[in-house]
C-alpha positions as CSV (number, residue, x, y, z in Angstrom):
1,M,81.4,108.3,39.3
2,T,80.6,105.0,37.6
3,L,78.9,102.7,40.2
4,T,80.5,99.1,39.3
5,L,79.0,95.7,39.9
6,A,81.9,95.2,42.4
7,N,81.4,98.6,44.1
8,L,77.8,97.8,44.5
9,L,78.3,94.3,45.9
10,R,80.8,95.7,48.5
11,S,78.4,98.3,49.5
12,R,75.7,95.9,49.9
13,C,77.8,93.4,51.9
14,S,78.9,96.3,54.1
15,W,75.5,97.4,54.8
16,L,74.5,93.7,55.7
17,W,77.5,93.2,57.9
18,G,76.6,96.5,59.9
19,A,73.0,95.8,60.1
20,G,73.8,92.1,61.3
21,L,76.1,93.5,63.8
22,A,73.6,96.2,65.3
23,S,71.0,93.2,65.5
24,T,73.3,90.9,67.1
25,L,74.4,93.6,69.8
26,L,70.6,94.4,70.3
27,L,70.2,90.8,71.1
28,I,73.2,90.5,73.6
29,Q,72.8,93.7,75.4
30,P,69.8,92.4,77.3
31,A,71.4,89.6,78.2
32,L,74.7,91.2,79.7
33,A,72.2,93.8,81.7
34,Q,70.3,90.9,83.4
35,P,71.2,90.8,87.1
36,A,72.3,87.5,88.5
37,R,70.6,85.7,91.4
38,Y,72.8,85.3,94.6
39,E,72.2,83.1,97.4
40,L,73.8,83.2,100.9
41,D,76.2,80.7,101.6
42,P,74.9,79.5,105.2
43,E,78.3,78.4,106.1
44,H,79.7,82.1,105.9
45,T,76.8,83.9,107.0
46,T,76.2,86.0,110.4
47,V,73.2,87.6,111.6
48,A,73.9,88.8,114.9
49,F,72.5,91.8,117.4
50,L,73.7,93.6,120.5
51,V,71.1,94.4,123.3
52,D,72.1,96.7,126.3
53,H,71.3,94.9,129.9
54,I,70.8,97.4,132.6
55,G,73.5,100.0,131.1
56,Y,76.2,97.8,132.5
57,A,77.0,96.1,128.9
58,K,75.6,94.9,126.0
59,V,74.9,91.2,125.2
60,L,76.0,90.0,121.9
61,G,73.6,87.3,120.3
62,M,73.3,86.0,116.8
63,F,70.9,83.3,114.9
64,R,72.6,80.1,113.9
65,S,70.0,79.5,111.0
66,V,69.6,82.0,108.2
67,R,68.9,81.8,104.4
68,G,68.5,84.4,101.8
69,S,68.9,85.6,98.2
70,Y,69.0,88.7,96.1
71,R,69.6,89.8,92.7
72,F,72.5,92.1,91.7
73,D,73.7,93.3,88.3
74,E,77.6,93.8,88.9
75,A,78.0,96.1,86.1
76,A,75.6,98.7,87.1
77,A,76.0,98.1,90.8
78,A,72.2,97.6,91.0
79,L,70.7,95.5,93.9
80,S,67.3,94.1,94.0
81,D,64.7,91.2,95.3
82,V,66.5,91.3,98.8
83,R,65.0,88.4,101.1
84,I,66.7,87.3,104.4
85,E,64.9,84.6,106.4
86,V,66.2,84.1,110.0
87,E,64.8,81.0,112.2
88,T,64.2,82.8,115.5
89,A,64.4,79.4,117.5
90,S,68.2,79.3,116.5
91,V,68.9,82.4,118.8
92,F,72.2,81.8,120.5
93,S,73.7,84.4,123.3
94,N,75.9,81.8,125.0
95,L,73.7,81.0,128.1
96,R,71.1,78.5,127.6
97,R,68.8,79.8,130.2
98,R,68.9,83.3,128.4
99,D,68.3,81.7,125.0
100,D,65.4,79.9,126.4
101,H,63.9,83.2,127.6
102,L,64.6,84.8,124.0
103,K,62.5,82.0,122.4
104,G,59.7,82.5,124.8
105,P,56.9,84.9,124.4
106,D,58.7,87.7,126.3
107,F,60.7,88.0,123.3
108,L,61.0,86.4,119.8
109,N,57.8,83.8,120.7
110,S,59.4,81.6,118.3
111,S,57.0,78.9,118.8
112,E,54.1,81.2,117.1
113,F,56.6,83.2,114.9
114,P,59.2,80.9,113.9
115,R,60.6,83.3,111.3
116,M,62.0,86.9,111.1
117,V,62.0,88.3,107.5
118,F,63.7,91.4,105.9
119,T,62.8,92.1,102.5
120,A,63.7,94.9,100.1
121,S,62.6,95.6,96.3
122,S,65.6,97.7,95.6
123,A,68.6,99.7,97.3
124,Q,70.0,103.2,96.8
125,R,73.5,103.4,95.9
126,T,75.3,105.8,98.2
127,G,79.2,105.4,97.2
128,E,81.1,103.5,94.8
129,R,80.5,100.2,97.0
130,T,78.0,101.2,99.6
131,F,74.2,101.2,99.7
132,D,71.1,101.9,101.6
133,I,68.9,98.9,101.6
134,R,65.4,100.5,102.4
135,G,63.0,97.7,103.4
136,E,60.7,96.0,105.7
137,L,61.4,93.8,108.8
138,E,58.7,91.2,109.6
139,L,58.9,90.2,113.3
140,L,56.2,88.9,115.7
141,G,53.5,89.3,113.0
142,R,54.2,92.7,112.7
143,K,56.3,94.9,109.8
144,Q,58.0,98.1,110.1
145,P,60.5,100.1,107.9
146,L,64.3,98.9,108.4
147,T,67.2,100.5,106.4
148,L,70.5,98.5,106.2
149,Q,73.8,100.3,105.5
150,A,75.5,97.7,103.4
151,T,79.1,97.5,101.9
152,W,80.0,95.5,98.9
153,N,83.5,94.0,99.8
154,K,84.5,91.8,97.1
155,S,83.3,90.0,94.2
156,A,85.4,87.2,92.6
157,E,86.0,83.8,91.7
158,S,86.5,81.8,95.0
159,P,90.2,80.3,95.5
160,I,88.8,77.4,97.2
161,G,87.7,74.3,95.2
162,P,88.5,72.5,92.3
163,V,89.4,74.5,89.2
164,G,86.7,74.8,86.6
165,R,84.0,74.4,89.3
166,R,84.9,77.3,91.7
167,P,81.8,79.5,92.7
168,Y,81.8,83.0,92.3
169,V,81.3,84.6,95.6
170,M,80.3,88.3,96.7
171,G,81.0,89.2,100.0
172,V,78.7,92.1,102.0
173,S,78.7,93.5,105.4
174,A,75.8,95.5,106.6
175,R,74.5,97.2,109.6
176,G,71.1,98.5,110.8
177,S,69.0,99.1,113.9
178,F,65.3,98.9,115.1
179,Q,63.3,99.3,118.3
180,R,62.0,96.3,119.5
181,S,58.8,97.8,121.1
182,A,57.7,98.8,117.8
183,F,57.1,95.1,117.2
184,G,55.3,94.7,120.5
185,M,58.4,93.3,122.2
186,N,58.0,95.6,125.3
187,Y,59.5,93.0,128.1
188,A,61.9,95.1,130.6
189,V,61.8,98.3,128.4
190,A,59.9,100.7,130.5
191,N,62.4,99.8,133.9
192,G,65.4,100.0,131.2
193,W,66.4,96.5,132.1
194,V,66.7,95.3,128.7
195,G,67.5,98.1,125.7
196,D,64.9,99.0,123.4
197,E,67.3,99.7,120.4
198,V,68.6,96.6,118.9
199,P,71.9,97.1,116.5
200,L,72.3,94.5,113.8
201,I,75.4,93.1,112.5
202,I,75.3,91.2,109.2
203,E,78.1,89.5,107.6
204,F,77.7,87.3,104.5
205,E,79.1,85.7,101.4
206,A,76.7,84.7,98.7
207,I,77.3,82.4,95.7
208,R,76.3,83.4,92.4
209,Q,73.5,81.0,90.7
């Protein structure tokens, strides 16, 4: 077979185009794999808790001031760098006298420990849209392991706001529990008047940055 100049040029151009395409894909791929940073939307974030009262019923409380962020790779469903900060003085249980008690040294001791913080470096995927977030809760100056079971509800552009400037929002529901005595919060544990186990209820929307 005779290798003409035209064939040689076509072969050379094809090789260069293929090499160029491969290089471009190599450059693009890491960018696509980068996890996006999300910040909790304070207007659509709830951190609540339940505590048993003498076995009669559970008291529902919440924190009015919460902030946080994390990183999420939607394509790989990979969660990392989770941090949720709660202002302990923002506790609200629908009764001022009880709230003042909760802020005091018997419970949250907000004047000395103004923040409760949950952190996790990564999460284990347990289903198509579910995760175990094994992290650490810091409360009253102590750190203890805490696992949150989280469900990724939805990710989409918000339908609210001007077209072209609507945020991309991710919605999550998470649950967990801890024993308050593990942090030295022992008030009324021995006599059973106030439950030791504290179930957590976390619902939030987070905005992609």
